[in-house]
N, CA, C and O atoms as a GROMACS GRO file, in nm:
protein
  520
    1UNK      N    1  -5.064  -0.569   3.443
    1UNK     CA    2  -4.950  -0.638   3.499
    1UNK      C    3  -4.905  -0.565   3.625
    1UNK      O    4  -4.884  -0.444   3.623
    2UNK      N    5  -4.890  -0.638   3.733
    2UNK     CA    6  -4.842  -0.580   3.858
    2UNK      C    7  -4.690  -0.592   3.863
    2UNK      O    8  -4.633  -0.697   3.837
    3UNK      N    9  -4.625  -0.480   3.898
    3UNK     CA   10  -4.479  -0.473   3.904
    3UNK      C   11  -4.438  -0.382   4.021
    3UNK      O   12  -4.523  -0.323   4.088
    4UNK      N   13  -4.310  -0.372   4.042
    4UNK     CA   14  -4.255  -0.281   4.144
    4UNK      C   15  -4.192  -0.162   4.074
    4UNK      O   16  -4.110  -0.177   3.982
    5UNK      N   17  -4.231  -0.042   4.118
    5UNK     CA   18  -4.177   0.082   4.063
    5UNK      C   19  -4.067   0.136   4.153
    5UNK      O   20  -4.083   0.144   4.275
    6UNK      N   21  -3.958   0.173   4.091
    6UNK     CA   22  -3.852   0.250   4.157
    6UNK      C   23  -3.834   0.379   4.079
    6UNK      O   24  -3.853   0.382   3.958
    7UNK      N   25  -3.796   0.484   4.148
    7UNK     CA   26  -3.770   0.612   4.084
    7UNK      C   27  -3.632   0.661   4.125
    7UNK      O   28  -3.574   0.612   4.222
    8UNK      N   29  -3.582   0.758   4.053
    8UNK     CA   30  -3.452   0.816   4.084
    8UNK      C   31  -3.415   0.918   3.979
    8UNK      O   32  -3.490   0.940   3.883
    9UNK      N   33  -3.303   0.979   3.997
    9UNK     CA   34  -3.254   1.078   3.901
    9UNK      C   35  -3.189   1.010   3.782
    9UNK      O   36  -3.130   0.903   3.794
   10UNK      N   37  -3.201   1.074   3.666
   10UNK     CA   38  -3.127   1.031   3.548
   10UNK      C   39  -3.050   1.151   3.496
   10UNK      O   40  -3.081   1.265   3.528
   11UNK      N   41  -2.950   1.125   3.417
   11UNK     CA   42  -2.872   1.235   3.358
   11UNK      C   43  -2.962   1.322   3.273
   11UNK      O   44  -2.956   1.445   3.282
   12UNK      N   45  -3.048   1.259   3.189
   12UNK     CA   46  -3.133   1.335   3.097
   12UNK      C   47  -3.238   1.415   3.173
   12UNK      O   48  -3.267   1.530   3.137
   13UNK      N   49  -3.295   1.357   3.277
   13UNK     CA   50  -3.394   1.428   3.356
   13UNK      C   51  -3.328   1.547   3.426
   13UNK      O   52  -3.387   1.655   3.434
   14UNK      N   53  -3.209   1.528   3.477
   14UNK     CA   54  -3.137   1.636   3.544
   14UNK      C   55  -3.101   1.749   3.449
   14UNK      O   56  -3.113   1.866   3.484
   15UNK      N   57  -3.058   1.714   3.330
   15UNK     CA   58  -3.026   1.814   3.228
   15UNK      C   59  -3.151   1.891   3.188
   15UNK      O   60  -3.150   2.013   3.176
   16UNK      N   61  -3.260   1.817   3.166
   16UNK     CA   62  -3.384   1.880   3.121
   16UNK      C   63  -3.444   1.970   3.227
   16UNK      O   64  -3.500   2.075   3.195
   17UNK      N   65  -3.434   1.931   3.354
   17UNK     CA   66  -3.492   2.013   3.461
   17UNK      C   67  -3.422   2.148   3.469
   17UNK      O   68  -3.484   2.249   3.503
   18UNK      N   69  -3.293   2.149   3.437
   18UNK     CA   70  -3.219   2.275   3.438
   18UNK      C   71  -3.260   2.365   3.322
   18UNK      O   72  -3.249   2.487   3.331
   19UNK      N   73  -3.307   2.306   3.214
   19UNK     CA   74  -3.352   2.382   3.097
   19UNK      C   75  -3.490   2.442   3.118
   19UNK      O   76  -3.519   2.551   3.069
   20UNK      N   77  -3.575   2.370   3.192
   20UNK     CA   78  -3.709   2.422   3.220
   20UNK      C   79  -3.813   2.311   3.219
   20UNK      O   80  -3.822   2.235   3.123
   21UNK      N   81  -3.891   2.304   3.326
   21UNK     CA   82  -3.990   2.199   3.339
   21UNK      C   83  -4.107   2.214   3.242
   21UNK      O   84  -4.184   2.119   3.223
   22UNK      N   85  -4.120   2.329   3.181
   22UNK     CA   86  -4.231   2.348   3.087
   22UNK      C   87  -4.193   2.313   2.943
   22UNK      O   88  -4.274   2.329   2.852
   23UNK      N   89  -4.070   2.267   2.922
   23UNK     CA   90  -4.024   2.234   2.788
   23UNK      C   91  -4.051   2.088   2.752
   23UNK      O   92  -4.056   2.002   2.839
   24UNK      N   93  -4.068   2.062   2.622
   24UNK     CA   94  -4.088   1.926   2.573
   24UNK      C   95  -3.970   1.838   2.613
   24UNK      O   96  -3.987   1.719   2.639
   25UNK      N   97  -3.852   1.895   2.619
   25UNK     CA   98  -3.732   1.821   2.658
   25UNK      C   99  -3.750   1.757   2.795
   25UNK      O  100  -3.709   1.643   2.816
   26UNK      N  101  -3.812   1.829   2.888
   26UNK     CA  102  -3.833   1.775   3.023
   26UNK      C  103  -3.940   1.666   3.022
   26UNK      O  104  -3.924   1.564   3.088
   27UNK      N  105  -4.048   1.687   2.948
   27UNK     CA  106  -4.153   1.584   2.937
   27UNK      C  107  -4.092   1.457   2.880
   27UNK      O  108  -4.118   1.348   2.931
   28UNK      N  109  -4.012   1.469   2.774
   28UNK     CA  110  -3.950   1.353   2.710
   28UNK      C  111  -3.853   1.282   2.804
   28UNK      O  112  -3.832   1.161   2.790
   29UNK      N  113  -3.794   1.353   2.899
   29UNK     CA  114  -3.697   1.294   2.991
   29UNK      C  115  -3.760   1.240   3.119
   29UNK      O  116  -3.706   1.148   3.180
   30UNK      N  117  -3.873   1.297   3.161
   30UNK     CA  118  -3.929   1.260   3.292
   30UNK      C  119  -4.063   1.188   3.284
   30UNK      O  120  -4.099   1.117   3.377
   31UNK      N  121  -4.138   1.204   3.175
   31UNK     CA  122  -4.271   1.141   3.163
   31UNK      C  123  -4.260   1.009   3.089
   31UNK      O  124  -4.332   0.982   2.993
   32UNK      N  125  -4.166   0.926   3.136
   32UNK     CA  126  -4.140   0.797   3.073
   32UNK      C  127  -4.137   0.687   3.178
   32UNK      O  128  -4.120   0.712   3.298
   33UNK      N  129  -4.153   0.566   3.131
   33UNK     CA  130  -4.134   0.450   3.218
   33UNK      C  131  -4.038   0.356   3.146
   33UNK      O  132  -4.064   0.316   3.032
   34UNK      N  133  -3.930   0.324   3.211
   34UNK     CA  134  -3.833   0.231   3.153
   34UNK      C  135  -3.872   0.090   3.191
   34UNK      O  136  -3.901   0.060   3.307
   35UNK      N  137  -3.872   0.003   3.089
   35UNK     CA  138  -3.912  -0.137   3.107
   35UNK      C  139  -3.819  -0.226   3.027
   35UNK      O  140  -3.761  -0.182   2.927
   36UNK      N  141  -3.803  -0.350   3.071
   36UNK     CA  142  -3.730  -0.448   2.991
   36UNK      C  143  -3.812  -0.483   2.868
   36UNK      O  144  -3.934  -0.477   2.870
   37UNK      N  145  -3.743  -0.519   2.760
   37UNK     CA  146  -3.809  -0.553   2.634
   37UNK      C  147  -3.908  -0.667   2.650
   37UNK      O  148  -4.016  -0.665   2.590
   38UNK      N  149  -3.874  -0.768   2.732
   38UNK     CA  150  -3.966  -0.882   2.748
   38UNK      C  151  -4.095  -0.840   2.818
   38UNK      O  152  -4.201  -0.894   2.786
   39UNK      N  153  -4.089  -0.746   2.911
   39UNK     CA  154  -4.210  -0.696   2.976
   39UNK      C  155  -4.296  -0.619   2.877
   39UNK      O  156  -4.419  -0.632   2.875
   40UNK      N  157  -4.232  -0.538   2.794
   40UNK     CA  158  -4.306  -0.464   2.693
   40UNK      C  159  -4.378  -0.562   2.599
   40UNK      O  160  -4.492  -0.539   2.560
   41UNK      N  161  -4.309  -0.668   2.563
   41UNK     CA  162  -4.367  -0.768   2.474
   41UNK      C  163  -4.487  -0.835   2.542
   41UNK      O  164  -4.590  -0.857   2.478
   42UNK      N  165  -4.474  -0.868   2.670
   42UNK     CA  166  -4.585  -0.931   2.744
   42UNK      C  167  -4.708  -0.840   2.747
   42UNK      O  168  -4.821  -0.888   2.740
   43UNK      N  169  -4.684  -0.710   2.757
   43UNK     CA  170  -4.795  -0.614   2.762
   43UNK      C  171  -4.847  -0.579   2.622
   43UNK      O  172  -4.951  -0.515   2.609
   44UNK      N  173  -4.775  -0.622   2.519
   44UNK     CA  174  -4.816  -0.592   2.383
   44UNK      C  175  -4.795  -0.446   2.346
   44UNK      O  176  -4.871  -0.389   2.268
   45UNK      N  177  -4.690  -0.386   2.403
   45UNK     CA  178  -4.661  -0.245   2.373
   45UNK      C  179  -4.525  -0.233   2.306
   45UNK      O  180  -4.438  -0.319   2.321
   46UNK      N  181  -4.509  -0.124   2.233
   46UNK     CA  182  -4.383  -0.093   2.166
   46UNK      C  183  -4.323   0.032   2.229
   46UNK      O  184  -4.390   0.107   2.300
   47UNK      N  185  -4.196   0.053   2.202
   47UNK     CA  186  -4.129   0.175   2.247
   47UNK      C  187  -4.209   0.296   2.197
   47UNK      O  188  -4.243   0.305   2.079
   48UNK      N  189  -4.238   0.387   2.288
   48UNK     CA  190  -4.313   0.507   2.253
   48UNK      C  191  -4.462   0.498   2.277
   48UNK      O  192  -4.531   0.599   2.270
   49UNK      N  193  -4.513   0.377   2.305
   49UNK     CA  194  -4.655   0.364   2.338
   49UNK      C  195  -4.682   0.422   2.477
   49UNK      O  196  -4.593   0.427   2.562
   50UNK      N  197  -4.804   0.467   2.497
   50UNK     CA  198  -4.844   0.520   2.628
   50UNK      C  199  -4.898   0.408   2.716
   50UNK      O  200  -4.969   0.318   2.670
   51UNK      N  201  -4.864   0.416   2.844
   51UNK     CA  202  -4.915   0.323   2.944
   51UNK      C  203  -4.966   0.402   3.063
   51UNK      O  204  -4.917   0.511   3.093
   52UNK      N  205  -5.064   0.345   3.130
   52UNK     CA  206  -5.114   0.404   3.254
   52UNK      C  207  -5.049   0.327   3.368
   52UNK      O  208  -5.051   0.204   3.371
   53UNK      N  209  -4.993   0.402   3.462
   53UNK     CA  210  -4.932   0.346   3.582
   53UNK      C  211  -5.028   0.377   3.697
   53UNK      O  212  -5.063   0.493   3.720
   54UNK      N  213  -5.070   0.274   3.768
   54UNK     CA  214  -5.170   0.289   3.874
   54UNK      C  215  -5.115   0.231   4.003
   54UNK      O  216  -5.071   0.116   4.008
   55UNK      N  217  -5.119   0.313   4.109
   55UNK     CA  218  -5.084   0.265   4.243
   55UNK      C  219  -5.200   0.297   4.336
   55UNK      O  220  -5.299   0.357   4.293
   56UNK      N  221  -5.188   0.258   4.460
   56UNK     CA  222  -5.293   0.293   4.555
   56UNK      C  223  -5.295   0.443   4.585
   56UNK      O  224  -5.388   0.491   4.650
   57UNK      N  225  -5.195   0.516   4.539
   57UNK     CA  226  -5.184   0.660   4.567
   57UNK      C  227  -5.231   0.747   4.453
   57UNK      O  228  -5.257   0.866   4.473
   58UNK      N  229  -5.241   0.692   4.334
   58UNK     CA  230  -5.283   0.770   4.218
   58UNK      C  231  -5.248   0.700   4.089
   58UNK      O  232  -5.210   0.583   4.088
   59UNK      N  233  -5.262   0.772   3.979
   59UNK     CA  234  -5.229   0.716   3.848
   59UNK      C  235  -5.174   0.825   3.759
   59UNK      O  236  -5.192   0.944   3.783
   60UNK      N  237  -5.104   0.781   3.654
   60UNK     CA  238  -5.045   0.875   3.559
   60UNK      C  239  -5.020   0.801   3.427
   60UNK      O  240  -4.996   0.681   3.426
   61UNK      N  241  -5.027   0.875   3.319
   61UNK     CA  242  -4.994   0.820   3.188
   61UNK      C  243  -4.855   0.868   3.150
   61UNK      O  244  -4.824   0.987   3.157
   62UNK      N  245  -4.772   0.773   3.109
   62UNK     CA  246  -4.635   0.802   3.067
   62UNK      C  247  -4.604   0.721   2.941
   62UNK      O  248  -4.679   0.632   2.903
   63UNK      N  249  -4.492   0.753   2.880
   63UNK     CA  250  -4.450   0.686   2.756
   63UNK      C  251  -4.354   0.572   2.792
   63UNK      O  252  -4.263   0.589   2.872
   64UNK      N  253  -4.376   0.455   2.732
   64UNK     CA  254  -4.291   0.339   2.755
   64UNK      C  255  -4.164   0.348   2.672
   64UNK      O  256  -4.167   0.378   2.552
   65UNK      N  257  -4.051   0.322   2.737
   65UNK     CA  258  -3.923   0.315   2.667
   65UNK      C  259  -3.850   0.190   2.716
   65UNK      O  260  -3.863   0.149   2.831
   66UNK      N  261  -3.774   0.131   2.626
   66UNK     CA  262  -3.697   0.015   2.665
   66UNK      C  263  -3.579   0.058   2.751
   66UNK      O  264  -3.506   0.151   2.716
   67UNK      N  265  -3.561  -0.009   2.863
   67UNK     CA  266  -3.451   0.024   2.954
   67UNK      C  267  -3.317   0.002   2.883
   67UNK      O  268  -3.297  -0.100   2.816
   68UNK      N  269  -3.227   0.097   2.899
   68UNK     CA  270  -3.095   0.085   2.836
   68UNK      C  271  -3.008  -0.015   2.912
   68UNK      O  272  -2.919  -0.078   2.855
   69UNK      N  273  -3.035  -0.029   3.041
   69UNK     CA  274  -2.967  -0.129   3.123
   69UNK      C  275  -3.074  -0.221   3.177
   69UNK      O  276  -3.181  -0.174   3.217
   70UNK      N  277  -3.049  -0.351   3.181
   70UNK     CA  278  -3.152  -0.444   3.227
   70UNK      C  279  -3.198  -0.413   3.369
   70UNK      O  280  -3.118  -0.381   3.457
   71UNK      N  281  -3.329  -0.423   3.389
   71UNK     CA  282  -3.388  -0.408   3.521
   71UNK      C  283  -3.416  -0.546   3.578
   71UNK      O  284  -3.436  -0.641   3.502
   72UNK      N  285  -3.417  -0.560   3.710
   72UNK     CA  286  -3.456  -0.690   3.767
   72UNK      C  287  -3.596  -0.728   3.720
   72UNK      O  288  -3.680  -0.641   3.697
   73UNK      N  289  -3.622  -0.857   3.708
   73UNK     CA  290  -3.755  -0.903   3.666
   73UNK      C  291  -3.862  -0.842   3.756
   73UNK      O  292  -3.849  -0.840   3.879
   74UNK      N  293  -3.969  -0.793   3.693
   74UNK     CA  294  -4.081  -0.738   3.768
   74UNK      C  295  -4.062  -0.596   3.817
   74UNK      O  296  -4.141  -0.548   3.898
   75UNK      N  297  -3.958  -0.527   3.768
   75UNK     CA  298  -3.933  -0.389   3.811
   75UNK      C  299  -3.943  -0.295   3.692
   75UNK      O  300  -3.903  -0.328   3.580
   76UNK      N  301  -3.996  -0.175   3.718
   76UNK     CA  302  -3.999  -0.066   3.620
   76UNK      C  303  -3.937   0.056   3.686
   76UNK      O  304  -3.919   0.060   3.808
   77UNK      N  305  -3.904   0.156   3.605
   77UNK     CA  306  -3.835   0.274   3.655
   77UNK      C  307  -3.894   0.398   3.590
   77UNK      O  308  -3.906   0.405   3.467
   78UNK      N  309  -3.930   0.497   3.671
   78UNK     CA  310  -3.973   0.628   3.623
   78UNK      C  311  -3.878   0.731   3.685
   78UNK      O  312  -3.858   0.729   3.806
   79UNK      N  313  -3.821   0.822   3.604
   79UNK     CA  314  -3.737   0.925   3.662
   79UNK      C  315  -3.814   1.011   3.763
   79UNK      O  316  -3.934   1.034   3.747
   80UNK      N  317  -3.745   1.056   3.866
   80UNK     CA  318  -3.809   1.144   3.965
   80UNK      C  319  -3.867   1.266   3.895
   80UNK      O  320  -3.810   1.318   3.800
   81UNK      N  321  -3.980   1.309   3.943
   81UNK     CA  322  -4.045   1.426   3.886
   81UNK      C  323  -4.194   1.420   3.910
   81UNK      O  324  -4.243   1.329   3.976
   82UNK      N  325  -4.267   1.515   3.856
   82UNK     CA  326  -4.410   1.524   3.883
   82UNK      C  327  -4.491   1.406   3.832
   82UNK      O  328  -4.597   1.378   3.887
   83UNK      N  329  -4.444   1.336   3.728
   83UNK     CA  330  -4.518   1.219   3.680
   83UNK      C  331  -4.503   1.106   3.781
   83UNK      O  332  -4.602   1.042   3.818
   84UNK      N  333  -4.381   1.080   3.825
   84UNK     CA  334  -4.358   0.977   3.926
   84UNK      C  335  -4.430   1.011   4.056
   84UNK      O  336  -4.481   0.923   4.125
   85UNK      N  337  -4.432   1.138   4.090
   85UNK     CA  338  -4.495   1.180   4.216
   85UNK      C  339  -4.643   1.147   4.223
   85UNK      O  340  -4.699   1.140   4.332
   86UNK      N  341  -4.707   1.126   4.108
   86UNK     CA  342  -4.850   1.091   4.106
   86UNK      C  343  -4.876   0.952   4.162
   86UNK      O  344  -4.988   0.923   4.203
   87UNK      N  345  -4.773   0.866   4.166
   87UNK     CA  346  -4.797   0.726   4.203
   87UNK      C  347  -4.711   0.676   4.320
   87UNK      O  348  -4.729   0.563   4.364
   88UNK      N  349  -4.620   0.758   4.370
   88UNK     CA  350  -4.536   0.712   4.480
   88UNK      C  351  -4.608   0.731   4.614
   88UNK      O  352  -4.706   0.804   4.624
   89UNK      N  353  -4.557   0.664   4.714
   89UNK     CA  354  -4.612   0.672   4.850
   89UNK      C  355  -4.581   0.810   4.908
   89UNK      O  356  -4.464   0.844   4.924
   90UNK      N  357  -4.684   0.890   4.939
   90UNK     CA  358  -4.659   1.026   4.985
   90UNK      C  359  -4.614   1.037   5.130
   90UNK      O  360  -4.558   1.139   5.169
   91UNK      N  361  -4.637   0.935   5.210
   91UNK     CA  362  -4.600   0.942   5.351
   91UNK      C  363  -4.448   0.954   5.363
   91UNK      O  364  -4.374   0.880   5.297
   92UNK      N  365  -4.403   1.045   5.446
   92UNK     CA  366  -4.259   1.069   5.458
   92UNK      C  367  -4.196   1.003   5.580
   92UNK      O  368  -4.074   1.009   5.596
   93UNK      N  369  -4.276   0.942   5.665
   93UNK     CA  370  -4.222   0.880   5.787
   93UNK      C  371  -4.133   0.977   5.864
   93UNK      O  372  -4.029   0.939   5.917
   94UNK      N  373  -4.175   1.103   5.869
   94UNK     CA  374  -4.106   1.211   5.942
   94UNK      C  375  -3.970   1.246   5.884
   94UNK      O  376  -3.887   1.305   5.954
   95UNK      N  377  -3.944   1.210   5.758
   95UNK     CA  378  -3.815   1.242   5.697
   95UNK      C  379  -3.825   1.360   5.602
   95UNK      O  380  -3.722   1.412   5.557
   96UNK      N  381  -3.947   1.405   5.570
   96UNK     CA  382  -3.974   1.512   5.474
   96UNK      C  383  -3.946   1.468   5.330
   96UNK      O  384  -3.944   1.550   5.239
   97UNK      N  385  -3.924   1.338   5.310
   97UNK     CA  386  -3.902   1.283   5.177
   97UNK      C  387  -3.995   1.165   5.157
   97UNK      O  388  -3.995   1.072   5.237
   98UNK      N  389  -4.075   1.167   5.050
   98UNK     CA  390  -4.164   1.053   5.027
   98UNK      C  391  -4.086   0.929   4.986
   98UNK      O  392  -3.966   0.936   4.958
   99UNK      N  393  -4.155   0.816   4.984
   99UNK     CA  394  -4.092   0.690   4.948
   99UNK      C  395  -4.088   0.677   4.795
   99UNK      O  396  -4.192   0.661   4.731
  100UNK      N  397  -3.970   0.684   4.738
  100UNK     CA  398  -3.951   0.678   4.594
  100UNK      C  399  -3.920   0.536   4.544
  100UNK      O  400  -3.899   0.516   4.424
  101UNK      N  401  -3.917   0.439   4.633
  101UNK     CA  402  -3.873   0.305   4.596
  101UNK      C  403  -3.976   0.200   4.636
  101UNK      O  404  -4.054   0.218   4.729
  102UNK      N  405  -3.974   0.088   4.562
  102UNK     CA  406  -4.052  -0.031   4.595
  102UNK      C  407  -4.202  -0.006   4.606
  102UNK      O  408  -4.265  -0.049   4.702
  103UNK      N  409  -4.258   0.064   4.508
  103UNK     CA  410  -4.400   0.096   4.507
  103UNK      C  411  -4.471  -0.004   4.414
  103UNK      O  412  -4.442  -0.008   4.295
  104UNK      N  413  -4.564  -0.084   4.467
  104UNK     CA  414  -4.640  -0.173   4.379
  104UNK      C  415  -4.730  -0.092   4.286
  104UNK      O  416  -4.805  -0.006   4.331
  105UNK      N  417  -4.722  -0.120   4.156
  105UNK     CA  418  -4.804  -0.050   4.058
  105UNK      C  419  -4.856  -0.150   3.955
  105UNK      O  420  -4.800  -0.258   3.935
  106UNK      N  421  -4.965  -0.112   3.892
  106UNK     CA  422  -5.018  -0.186   3.780
  106UNK      C  423  -4.987  -0.107   3.653
  106UNK      O  424  -5.001   0.016   3.652
  107UNK      N  425  -4.946  -0.176   3.548
  107UNK     CA  426  -4.916  -0.112   3.420
  107UNK      C  427  -5.017  -0.164   3.318
  107UNK      O  428  -5.033  -0.285   3.302
  108UNK      N  429  -5.085  -0.072   3.249
  108UNK     CA  430  -5.177  -0.113   3.144
  108UNK      C  431  -5.158  -0.024   3.022
  108UNK      O  432  -5.138   0.097   3.036
  109UNK      N  433  -5.164  -0.081   2.902
  109UNK     CA  434  -5.158   0.001   2.781
  109UNK      C  435  -5.278   0.095   2.778
  109UNK      O  436  -5.385   0.061   2.828
  110UNK      N  437  -5.260   0.214   2.718
  110UNK     CA  438  -5.371   0.310   2.711
  110UNK      C  439  -5.359   0.396   2.586
  110UNK      O  440  -5.250   0.413   2.530
  111UNK      N  441  -5.472   0.448   2.543
  111UNK     CA  442  -5.474   0.546   2.435
  111UNK      C  443  -5.474   0.688   2.490
  111UNK      O  444  -5.470   0.784   2.414
  112UNK      N  445  -5.479   0.702   2.623
  112UNK     CA  446  -5.476   0.834   2.684
  112UNK      C  447  -5.343   0.901   2.655
  112UNK      O  448  -5.241   0.834   2.637
  113UNK      N  449  -5.344   1.034   2.649
  113UNK     CA  450  -5.223   1.111   2.621
  113UNK      C  451  -5.140   1.132   2.748
  113UNK      O  452  -5.194   1.138   2.858
  114UNK      N  453  -5.010   1.142   2.730
  114UNK     CA  454  -4.921   1.181   2.840
  114UNK      C  455  -4.948   1.328   2.870
  114UNK      O  456  -4.939   1.411   2.779
  115UNK      N  457  -4.980   1.363   2.994
  115UNK     CA  458  -5.009   1.503   3.024
  115UNK      C  459  -4.883   1.589   3.019
  115UNK      O  460  -4.777   1.548   3.066
  116UNK      N  461  -4.897   1.709   2.961
  116UNK     CA  462  -4.786   1.805   2.966
  116UNK      C  463  -4.786   1.868   3.106
  116UNK      O  464  -4.874   1.839   3.187
  117UNK      N  465  -4.690   1.952   3.132
  117UNK     CA  466  -4.676   2.008   3.267
  117UNK      C  467  -4.798   2.088   3.311
  117UNK      O  468  -4.845   2.065   3.423
  118UNK      N  469  -4.853   2.181   3.231
  118UNK     CA  470  -4.972   2.254   3.277
  118UNK      C  471  -5.090   2.161   3.309
  118UNK      O  472  -5.160   2.181   3.408
  119UNK      N  473  -5.111   2.062   3.226
  119UNK     CA  474  -5.221   1.967   3.250
  119UNK      C  475  -5.196   1.888   3.377
  119UNK      O  476  -5.287   1.868   3.457
  120UNK      N  477  -5.074   1.842   3.395
  120UNK     CA  478  -5.040   1.765   3.514
  120UNK      C  479  -5.057   1.849   3.640
  120UNK      O  480  -5.106   1.799   3.741
  121UNK      N  481  -5.018   1.975   3.636
  121UNK     CA  482  -5.031   2.061   3.754
  121UNK      C  483  -5.178   2.086   3.789
  121UNK      O  484  -5.211   2.103   3.906
  122UNK      N  485  -5.266   2.087   3.689
  122UNK     CA  486  -5.408   2.100   3.717
  122UNK      C  487  -5.458   1.979   3.797
  122UNK      O  488  -5.541   1.993   3.887
  123UNK      N  489  -5.406   1.862   3.765
  123UNK     CA  490  -5.443   1.741   3.839
  123UNK      C  491  -5.399   1.755   3.984
  123UNK      O  492  -5.470   1.709   4.074
  124UNK      N  493  -5.285   1.816   4.006
  124UNK     CA  494  -5.236   1.838   4.142
  124UNK      C  495  -5.311   1.951   4.212
  124UNK      O  496  -5.300   1.967   4.334
  125UNK      N  497  -5.386   2.029   4.135
  125UNK     CA  498  -5.458   2.141   4.193
  125UNK      C  499  -5.371   2.264   4.216
  125UNK      O  500  -5.408   2.353   4.293
  126UNK      N  501  -5.256   2.271   4.149
  126UNK     CA  502  -5.165   2.384   4.167
  126UNK      C  503  -5.195   2.500   4.075
  126UNK      O  504  -5.156   2.614   4.103
  127UNK      N  505  -5.265   2.473   3.964
  127UNK     CA  506  -5.292   2.577   3.865
  127UNK      C  507  -5.442   2.580   3.838
  127UNK      O  508  -5.504   2.475   3.823
  128UNK      N  509  -5.498   2.699   3.830
  128UNK     CA  510  -5.641   2.712   3.801
  128UNK      C  511  -5.671   2.679   3.657
  128UNK      O  512  -5.581   2.660   3.576
  129UNK      N  513  -5.798   2.674   3.626
  129UNK     CA  514  -5.842   2.645   3.490
  129UNK      C  515  -5.795   2.756   3.394
  129UNK      O  516  -5.795   2.874   3.429
  130UNK      N  517  -5.756   2.716   3.277
  130UNK     CA  518  -5.711   2.813   3.175
  130UNK      C  519  -5.826   2.844   3.084
  130UNK      O  520  -5.813   2.923   2.991
   0.00000   0.00000   0.00000
């Protein structure tokens, strides 16, 4: 399913980032995709199922959660962080900030696991093999 991705800060992601990015609390707060219940139903997924988010810039596996507030039709939301950064437009247009909004993405159900922080950083090439 093709949709539009927007990202931003959430209270839970902000709280978790202060606790530590290597904690499960941060993964649970930032490695998620918020979707309307009807979109989840169309995709045949339930709350807590893993989905792969694919854009022209990359892909990432995150956990699906039902949005607490309705999203506009055709929109999904991932909290800002390293999971969202895998799929957003990296070009900064000379602002030093990438484009966190209006990114076309494809959402597909997957059996792949949501990567933890060390695994995700290896994908970015920031950490050597363990």
